[in-house]
C-alpha positions as semicolon CSV with decimal commas, in nm:
position;residue;x (nm);y (nm);z (nm)
1;M;7,665;7,340;8,993
2;V;7,994;7,339;9,189
3;N;7,861;7,056;9,405
4;F;7,804;6,842;9,096
5;I;8,146;6,913;8,975
6;W;8,308;6,798;9,306
7;L;8,072;6,492;9,318
8;F;8,203;6,404;8,965
9;F;8,567;6,428;9,073
10;I;8,502;6,206;9,376
11;A;8,313;5,943;9,188
12;V;8,581;5,933;8,911
13;S;8,852;5,900;9,178
14;F;8,676;5,614;9,341
15;I;8,614;5,436;9,010
16;A;8,977;5,481;8,899
17;A;9,108;5,358;9,225
18;I;8,895;5,046;9,201
19;V;8,989;4,969;8,847
20;N;9,361;5,018;8,918
21;G;9,352;4,843;9,259
22;R;9,470;5,156;9,440
23;M;9,210;5,202;9,704
24;E;9,462;5,207;9,974
25;A;9,648;5,506;9,812
26;L;9,313;5,682;9,768
27;T;9,233;5,639;10,136
28;E;9,575;5,772;10,245
29;A;9,553;6,065;10,015
30;A;9,192;6,144;10,154
31;F;9,319;6,145;10,516
32;E;9,637;6,338;10,425
33;G;9,417;6,601;10,256
34;A;9,195;6,631;10,567
35;K;9,500;6,670;10,780
36;S;9,647;6,941;10,561
37;G;9,305;7,122;10,573
38;V;9,308;7,129;10,950
39;T;9,672;7,247;10,954
40;V;9,598;7,524;10,708
41;S;9,290;7,632;10,904
42;F;9,488;7,663;11,231
43;G;9,744;7,871;11,053
44;L;9,472;8,097;10,904
45;I;9,302;8,132;11,239
46;S;9,610;8,256;11,425
47;V;9,698;8,515;11,149
48;M;9,332;8,623;11,101
49;V;9,281;8,681;11,475
50;F;9,601;8,883;11,481
51;W;9,496;9,104;11,187
52;L;9,141;9,136;11,296
53;G;9,268;9,244;11,637
54;L;9,483;9,518;11,466
55;M;9,185;9,621;11,254
56;R;8,968;9,659;11,569
57;I;9,248;9,870;11,726
58;G;9,257;10,072;11,395
59;E;8,878;10,106;11,397
60;D;8,873;10,231;11,759
61;A;9,160;10,473;11,678
62;G;8,969;10,613;11,384
63;L;9,197;10,465;11,111
64;L;8,901;10,315;10,911
65;R;8,718;10,633;10,930
66;K;9,009;10,826;10,793
67;I;9,050;10,567;10,510
68;A;8,677;10,602;10,443
69;V;8,708;10,980;10,426
70;L;8,992;10,943;10,167
71;L;8,788;10,701;9,963
72;Q;8,478;10,929;9,967
73;P;8,553;11,112;9,646
74;A;8,628;10,780;9,456
75;V;8,309;10,626;9,592
76;R;8,104;10,923;9,475
77;F;8,257;10,887;9,123
78;L;8,212;10,517;9,118
79;F;7,849;10,520;9,255
80;P;7,686;10,836;9,103
81;D;7,346;10,690;9,120
82;V;7,339;10,640;9,505
83;P;7,210;10,949;9,680
84;K;7,449;11,145;9,885
85;G;7,432;11,052;10,257
86;H;7,268;10,719;10,191
87;P;7,364;10,440;10,432
88;A;7,491;10,226;10,140
89;L;7,781;10,464;10,092
90;G;7,911;10,405;10,452
91;Y;7,903;10,020;10,404
92;I;8,066;10,052;10,074
93;M;8,354;10,263;10,219
94;S;8,386;10,020;10,504
95;N;8,401;9,721;10,261
96;M;8,665;9,892;10,050
97;S;8,879;9,984;10,357
98;A;8,875;9,624;10,483
99;N;8,961;9,491;10,141
100;I;9,248;9,725;10,101
101;L;9,387;9,598;10,438
102;G;9,354;9,238;10,309
103;L;9,077;9,148;10,558
104;G;8,840;8,975;10,318
105;N;8,649;8,810;10,601
106;A;8,586;9,137;10,776
107;A;8,489;9,301;10,445
108;T;8,213;9,047;10,367
109;P;7,954;9,153;10,624
110;M;7,991;9,523;10,514
111;G;7,957;9,405;10,152
112;I;7,636;9,226;10,232
113;K;7,495;9,516;10,425
114;A;7,591;9,751;10,130
115;M;7,403;9,509;9,881
116;Q;7,102;9,514;10,097
117;E;7,086;9,894;10,106
118;L;7,143;9,910;9,729
119;Q;6,864;9,670;9,676
120;K;6,631;9,918;9,848
121;L;6,723;10,171;9,579
122;N;6,681;9,914;9,300
123;P;6,349;9,951;9,110
124;E;6,399;9,625;8,935
125;K;6,422;9,380;9,226
126;E;6,491;9,072;9,019
127;T;6,786;9,227;8,833
128;A;7,110;9,374;8,978
129;S;7,138;9,751;8,946
130;A;7,437;9,925;8,808
131;A;7,564;10,019;9,153
132;M;7,541;9,659;9,279
133;C;7,731;9,539;8,976
134;T;8,001;9,808;9,044
135;L;8,026;9,700;9,413
136;L;8,065;9,330;9,315
137;A;8,336;9,409;9,063
138;L;8,527;9,621;9,311
139;N;8,486;9,372;9,591
140;T;8,622;9,089;9,371
141;S;8,925;9,281;9,231
142;S;8,990;9,510;9,527
143;I;9,333;9,668;9,564
144;T;9,515;9,473;9,860
145;L;9,797;9,634;10,044
146;V;9,851;9,329;10,278
147;P;9,746;8,983;10,137
148;T;9,674;8,840;10,484
149;T;9,528;8,512;10,379
150;L;9,810;8,426;10,138
151;I;10,074;8,530;10,392
152;A;9,911;8,295;10,639
153;I;9,908;8,009;10,401
154;R;10,276;8,063;10,303
155;M;10,370;8,078;10,674
156;T;10,177;7,750;10,740
157;Y;10,383;7,577;10,472
158;S;10,716;7,723;10,618
159;S;10,795;7,969;10,343
160;A;11,131;8,137;10,392
161;H;10,983;8,478;10,306
162;P;10,603;8,473;10,337
163;A;10,558;8,844;10,286
164;E;10,758;8,876;9,968
165;I;10,431;8,853;9,774
166;V;10,316;9,193;9,893
167;G;10,457;9,393;9,596
168;T;10,335;9,152;9,322
169;T;10,000;9,125;9,500
170;L;9,962;9,501;9,508
171;A;10,057;9,528;9,140
172;A;9,811;9,243;9,031
173;T;9,522;9,402;9,236
174;L;9,595;9,743;9,093
175;I;9,570;9,605;8,742
176;A;9,254;9,398;8,832
177;T;9,082;9,699;8,989
178;A;9,164;9,928;8,696
179;A;9,023;9,658;8,449
180;A;8,703;9,625;8,672
181;I;8,645;10,009;8,671
182;A;8,707;10,027;8,301
183;A;8,468;9,749;8,225
184;D;8,209;9,909;8,461
185;R;8,239;10,248;8,299
186;W;8,205;10,090;7,948
187;Y;7,897;9,898;8,049
188;R;7,743;10,191;8,224
189;S;7,790;10,410;7,915
190;R;7,661;10,143;7,680
191;Y;7,340;10,091;7,871
192;K;7,299;10,455;7,983
193;N;7,033;10,546;7,733
194;K;6,848;10,222;7,737
195;P;6,527;10,231;7,950
196;P;6,513;9,970;8,230
197;K;6,292;9,674;8,179
198;W;6,064;9,786;8,453
199;K;5,992;10,113;8,271
200;D;5,908;9,912;7,956
201;R;5,672;9,700;8,157
202;D;5,508;10,008;8,318
203;T;5,463;10,163;7,968
204;A;5,311;9,847;7,828
205;A;5,078;9,821;8,133
206;T;4,961;10,196;8,092
207;N;4,899;10,141;7,719
208;S;4,709;9,826;7,791
209;S;4,488;9,992;8,047
210;R;4,425;10,271;7,791
211;G;4,327;10,022;7,517
212;E;4,635;10,109;7,311
213;P;4,854;9,848;7,136
214;P;5,214;9,822;7,262
215;A;5,496;9,998;7,082
216;I;5,685;9,781;6,823
217;D;6,060;9,793;6,783
218;G;6,100;10,135;6,933
219;Q;5,827;10,285;6,719
220;G;5,560;10,508;6,852
221;K;5,245;10,382;7,023
222;G;5,053;10,160;6,803
223;E;5,276;10,236;6,498
224;A;5,356;9,936;6,273
225;V;5,694;9,869;6,131
226;V;5,689;9,881;5,761
């Protein structure tokens, strides 16, 4: 869908430039945009390499493990349906630790591995489990102590104080994370007593094999609703 939206914007730009006789301006803007993209990329590469290097030092020094230990009670509260000691918990804590340090690119592989492990626990393979939804919400709204990417972009465009957004970013991500957890708790409580779809299908299949009609609107087996 996103590809179609961008294609629409490009087509409209070309048509508008042709109608208004401004193809030269459109061409200059396209090349200027490409140039800016390369410039920003180089700025991001330098900062990301720096922070990823610091993260590797912190990892070797045991910093991430200590952060993971601190996060363990929160992870157990947020993911009560994941068995204790399951590999998914380790990946989740690593993902959260990297996000807290503002290293989104480093957090992505851990998030993918966590999702793969959670999928193994998911009885309904075509539908995301509650734990998977929780992880996605936390990964999207994660508390960030150091917004590395934003600082890099501000440095690329010669900001006088590129790191002055740290406080406001921390406040914004705290609010976003609190909202995500509140929404997650509300949806969990709302659907807690509803049987999963896979259980309904298993029940229907069992009834069918026994020659019994399926339940209707929550009534007992074969009971009609009057």
